[in-house]
N, C-alpha and C positions, 0 to 999 in steps of 0.2 A: 504494500500500500504506500502511496506517495506520502512524503513527509508532511505532517500537519493534518492529514485528512481524518485520522482516527479521532483527534480532538474535536474537529468540526462535527463529525458524525455523533459523537457522544453528547456534545452540548446541544446540537440541533434536535436530537431525539428527545431530550428533556424538554426543550422549548416547545416542540410539537405536541408533546403530551399535555402541557399546560394549556396550549391553544385549543386542543381538542376538548378539554374539559370546559373551556369557555364557549364552545360552539364552533370552533374551527378558525382558520386563518383567512382574514379578509384582505389584508394589505401588509406590505413590507415598507418600512420607512427608515432611511439612513439619515443619521444626524452626525455632523462633524464640522470642522473648520479647515479651510485652506487645503493643504496637501492631503490631509486625512479625509476630507470630504470628496475630493476628486478621485482618490484611490478606489472608491467604491463604484466609479463610473462603468468600468467594464462589466462588473456584476449586474449593475442596473440595466445596462444595454442588453446584456444576455437575457435577463428576465423579461424585459420588454419585447424582445424579438421572439422568444421561444415559449413564453409562459402565459398563463391566464391570471396570475396574481397581480393585483395593482401594486405598482412600485413608485415611491416618492423619495425625494431627498431634500433636506433643508440644512442651511447653515444653522448651527446649534443655537446661536443667539436669536435668530429669527424664530426658530421653533419655540424657544422659551417665551418670547415676547408676543408672538402671534401664533399660538398653538392651534393647529387645525382642529376643527370641531369633531372630525371623524376619527381622532385617535381614541381607541377604546380597547376593550378586552380582546378583541379579535385582530389586534394590530401587533405585529412584531417590529420593535424599534431597535435598530442596531446603531450603537454609538461608537465611533472610532477616535482614539487618541492614544498616541504612543505612551504618554505619561498621564496627565490629568488636566487637559485644557478645561478651565473652569466652566465655560459655556456648555461644553459637551457633558460634563458631569451634571450640571443643572438640567440639561435637556433630558438626560436619562431619568433624573428624579421626577421631572414633570411628566414624562411618559408613564412612569410607575403610578403616579397620582391618578392618571387617567385610566389605569387598569391594564395598560399594555404589558406584554411580555417583552423584557429587555435583554439585550446581549451587548456586552462591552468587548470590542476588539482593541487590544492594548499590547504594548511591548512588555508589560510587567504584570504579573499576577497580583501583586500587592498595590497596584495603582488605584487611585480613586475611581478611575473609569471602570476598571475591572470589578472593584468591590461595590460600586453603586448599582450596577446592573444585576439582574437576577442570575445571569450566567455570564461567563467570560471565555474568550478564546485569545491566546497569546500568539504574537507573531514576532519574527526576527526584525530587529530595529536599528542595528548599528549603522552609522553614517556611511561606512564603506561596504555595505552589503553587496553593492553591484559588482564588486571585484571578485566575488566568490560565486561562480556559476551554479554550484549546487544549491544555492539559496535563492535562485531567481524567482521562485514562486512562493517563498516563505515570508514575504513582507505583507503589509496590510492589503495591498491590491490582490495578491495571490490568494490570501486567506478569504477575502470577500468573494472572490470568484469561485473558490471551492464551495463556499456556503451557498452561492447561487445555483451551482450545478446540483447540489444536494436538494435544494428546494424544488428544482425542476423535476428531479427524479421522484420525489415523494408526492408532489402535488399535481404534476402533469404527465407522469409516466414517460419522461423524456427518453426518447429512443437512442439518443447519441451519448448517453452518460458514460458508457464504457470507452467510447472514442475520446471523450474529454479527459478521462483519467489517463488514457494512453498519451494524450498530448502533454499533460503535466509531467509524465515520466520522460518524455522526449525533450522537454524544454531545457533542462540543465546542459545536455550535450549540445543542442543547437545553439543556445546562448553562449556556451563556452567557446565554440568555434568562432562565432560572430565577434565576441569580445576580443579575441586575439586578432582576428582579421582586420578590424578597424583601427588598430593602434596607430598605424601610420597616417590614416585619414584623420584621426582625432588630433594628431600633432599639426597636420596641415590646416585643419579647421581653426585650431587655436591661433596659429600665426596669421591666418587670413582675416579673422574677425576680432582680433584683440582690441582694436580701437573703436569698434562700433558700440554706440550707446542707445540706439533705437532699433528694435527688432519686430518682425512679424513671425509668428510660428503657426503653421497650418497642419491640419490632419482631419480625418473623418472617421465615422463608425466608432468602434470601441477605442480606437486610437485618439479620440478627442481628449482622453485623459492626459495624453502626453503633451499636447499643446497647452492645456490649462496648467498642468503641473510645471512645465518648463517656464511658462510666462510668469506665473505668480511665485513659484518657489525658487527655481534655479536662476532665472535671469533677474527678476526684480528683488526678491528677498536675499539671494546669495551673491549676486553680482552687482546689485544697485544700478541696473540699467533698465530703461523703459522697454516694455515688451507687450505686444498686443496678441492674444490668442485668437485665431480666426478659424472657423470651420470651413473646410475646403469647399463645401457646397454653398456657403454664404459669401465666399470671397468676391464673387462677381456681382454682388448686390451692395457695393459700397467701397469695401476696403481696397479693391484692386486699383482704385483711382490714385492711391498713394504710391503705387509701384513705380520705381525708376531704377536706373542702373546702379544707384548708390545705396539703396535701402537693403539692409541685411534681412534676408528671409530664410527661414528654415522650414522645409516641407517634409513631412513624413508620409510615405506612400505605403498604404496597407495592402495586405493580401485579403481577398474576399470581395464581397458584393459592392463595397463602397470605393474600391480602387479606381473606377472611372472618374470619380469626383477629384481624386488626387491627381490623376493623369491630366485632367482638363487644366487644373491649376499649373501643373508642370509645363504644359504646352504654352500657356500664357507667359510664364516666367522666362522660358527659353526665348520668347519673341521680344518681350518688353523689359525683362529684368536684367540680370547680369551680375548681381551680387547675392546670389542665392545658393543654398546647399540642400541637397536632397538625400534623405536617408530612406532606403527602400527595404521594406521587410522581406520582399521576395529575394533580394540579393543577400540578405542575412540568413536565409535558410528556412524562412517560415512556410515556404511552399511544401515542406516535408510533412507538415501536419495534415491530418485528414481535412479536406475542404469543408466538411459539414460543421466543424468546430474551430478551424484554424483562425478565422477572423476575430474570434473572441479573445485570442491570445496576442494580438498585435501590440497592445500597450505593454504586455509583460516583457516583450523583447525590446521595444523602442524606448521605454522609459529609462531602463538602466543604460542602454546604449547612448542616449542623449546625455545622461549624467557623465558618462565617460568623456564625451566631446566637450561639454561645458566645463568640467573639472580641468581638462587640459588647457582650455582657454583661461581659466582662473589662475592656473600656475604661471602662464605667460604674462598675464596682467598683474601678477603678484597681489591678487585680491582673493584671499582664501574663501572657500565656500562656507566656512564657519563664521565669517565676519558679519556682524549686524550693527546697524546704527542705533536702533531703538529696542529691538526685541530682547526681552529678558533683562533690560537695563533700566527701564522706567515703568511707572504705572501708566496704563493707557486703556 
């Protein structure tokens, strides 16, 4: 069995028993902030595409201050925070007050996130996790995706569950090869873009997670540069008017059904851009996964690959990924 899956099964079996006592599961709601919130996007995308369960996601603070009226005993609320983001802890408390069954996804079993929820699942959380291929699906994103596949199997009799588990088994080897393959490209990327302070990042499908996380976490939070996340399908409805030969643009090309969206953006950039970089999941080996499930693993590959690229740029810029101006330093 893949690493971490037994813990998911054990916890979700208990949560399902509670929901069954309450009359069943009506909806799944993810609450978190920043990178923890977007880490659930591939799981949410999967459930929307393949399942019948209603799926929602909220910034934790918004959930607390504007709690949806439909949060009740038939709701599963999943709160994610590596340690204990106060808003996420409060969101889990609010969900419990409404009668929802709650699960905390956290890096620590003794965190307030884990201890506030009815049940918890731990994930691997070290900053340099992306350097160890065997851990590629052991972070918060991979844990949420495992949970989502389990929900599909239990509630929708998902036919491709075994193929998904095989894909999890394949990912460490596929990512390990890709991680080594792009080392020279990461160095070239770093030298090419070290002076850029305005970025666009684009993707589609489950890989939208990568654009959001790169923009808000890697570029803005960790590199203190402006970055706009753009859905590849939305690029031609406004954002493409800012394109020119000097604008730094990073495009992620997925495998799967939304690849034509990325290819359209690529064609435009080849014609009107000139300062863009493309990371292609197909070239990284993602085509080896079964096509029925492969697209749901795009972000699992491209998120750590993008961190490899941006970390290389951080080294050239002498701007550590750990640097912050305000975070953890002031009350805000």
